[in-house]
C-alpha positions in Angstrom: -16.5 -15.3 -5.4 -12.8 -15.3 -4.8 -10.5 -12.5 -5.9 -7.2 -12.8 -7.7 -4.7 -10.1 -6.6 -2.2 -8.6 -8.9 0.4 -6.7 -6.8 1.8 -3.3 -7.6 5.0 -3.4 -9.6 8.0 -1.1 -9.0 9.1 -0.1 -12.5 12.8 0.3 -13.4 14.2 3.4 -15.0 14.2 7.1 -13.9 11.9 6.6 -11.0 14.1 4.1 -9.2 16.3 6.8 -7.6 13.3 8.9 -6.7 11.7 5.9 -5.0 14.8 4.9 -3.1 15.2 8.4 -1.7 11.5 8.6 -0.8 10.9 5.4 1.1 11.3 5.3 4.8 14.2 3.3 6.2 13.5 -0.4 6.7 11.9 -0.8 10.1 11.4 -3.7 12.4 7.8 -4.5 13.4 8.2 -2.8 16.8 8.9 0.6 15.2 6.1 0.5 12.7 3.3 1.9 14.9 5.4 4.8 16.2 6.5 5.7 12.7 2.9 5.5 11.3 1.6 7.6 14.2 4.3 10.2 13.8 3.6 10.5 10.0 -0.1 10.7 10.6 0.4 13.5 13.1 2.3 15.6 10.5 -0.3 14.9 7.8 1.3 12.0 5.9 -0.2 8.6 5.0 1.3 5.5 3.5 0.4 5.0 -0.2 2.6 1.9 -0.6 4.4 -0.4 1.8 6.6 -3.4 1.4 8.1 -6.1 3.5 11.6 -7.4 3.0 12.6 -11.0 3.0 14.0 -10.4 6.5 10.6 -9.1 7.7 11.5 -5.4 7.9 8.9 -3.0 6.5 9.3 0.3 4.7 6.7 2.9 3.6 6.2 5.4 0.9 4.3 8.3 2.4 2.3 11.1 0.7 0.3 14.1 1.8 -3.2 13.0 0.9 -5.9 15.6 -0.1 -8.4 16.7 2.5 -11.4 14.5 2.9 -9.7 11.3 1.7 -10.4 8.1 3.4 -8.0 5.2 3.4 -6.9 2.0 5.1 -3.4 0.7 5.3 -2.6 -2.8 6.4 0.9 -4.4 6.3 2.4 -7.7 7.2 -0.9 -9.7 6.9 -1.5 -13.3 6.0 -3.6 -13.9 2.9 -6.6 -14.9 5.1 -6.3 -11.6 7.1 -5.8 -9.6 3.9 -8.9 -11.1 2.3 -11.0 -10.1 5.3 -9.8 -6.5 5.0 -10.3 -6.5 1.3 -13.9 -7.9 1.6 -14.8 -5.2 4.0 -13.4 -2.6 1.6 -15.2 -4.1 -1.3 -18.5 -3.6 0.7 -17.5 0.1 1.2 -16.7 0.5 -2.5 -13.0 1.3 -1.8 -10.6 0.1 -4.5 -7.3 -1.6 -3.7 -4.7 1.1 -4.5 -1.4 -0.6 -3.9 -0.3 -4.1 -2.9 3.0 -5.7 -2.0 3.1 -9.5 -1.6 6.3 -11.0 -0.1 7.5 -14.3 -1.4 6.2 -16.1 1.7 2.7 -14.7 1.2 2.8 -11.7 3.5 0.4 -9.0 2.2 0.6 -5.3 2.6 -2.1 -3.1 1.0 -3.6 0.3 0.8 -7.2 1.0 0.0 -8.6 4.4 -0.8 -11.9 6.1 -1.2 -13.0 5.9 -4.8 -13.3 9.7 -5.3 -9.5 9.9 -4.7 -8.4 6.8 -6.6 -7.3 8.6 -9.7 -5.1 11.0 -7.7 -3.6 8.1 -5.7 -2.7 6.3 -8.9 -1.0 9.5 -10.2 1.1 9.7 -7.1 2.1 6.0 -7.5 3.0 6.6 -11.2 5.3 9.5 -10.2 7.3 7.0 -8.1 7.1 4.3 -10.8 4.7 2.1 -8.9 1.7 0.5 -10.6 -1.6 0.3 -8.9 -2.8 -3.1 -7.6 -5.5 -5.0 -9.4 -8.3 -7.0 -8.0 -9.9 -9.4 -10.4 -12.8 -11.8 -9.8 -11.7 -15.4 -9.7 -13.3 -18.6 -10.4 
């Protein structure tokens, strides 16, 4: 069965300024691994990531609770994304956030189900809706 993905939405209003000040700077692909490793080493993890039309990526990081499990994948084709998603469906991990660039570049975050509610609350603070995965036809 195929899934239909409904990406996260960034809401307008009061959270726009908070979000703009909380994202990392736009980074080229060669900087992403170093930035991710640095943030991981200080206890931060991406909760949302997006790719610009020019191919630069930026992240919104958070300090996740102890014991959380998650997977972050950015800049993937639909085929690559579906493989990661299928593996996470088997694990029972919901898709927390998803950004899809206009040329079908997917960036998503999956999270262990026992921390999903907390993850969606963090997204809501920044005015970002959780992603949705719906069974397709």
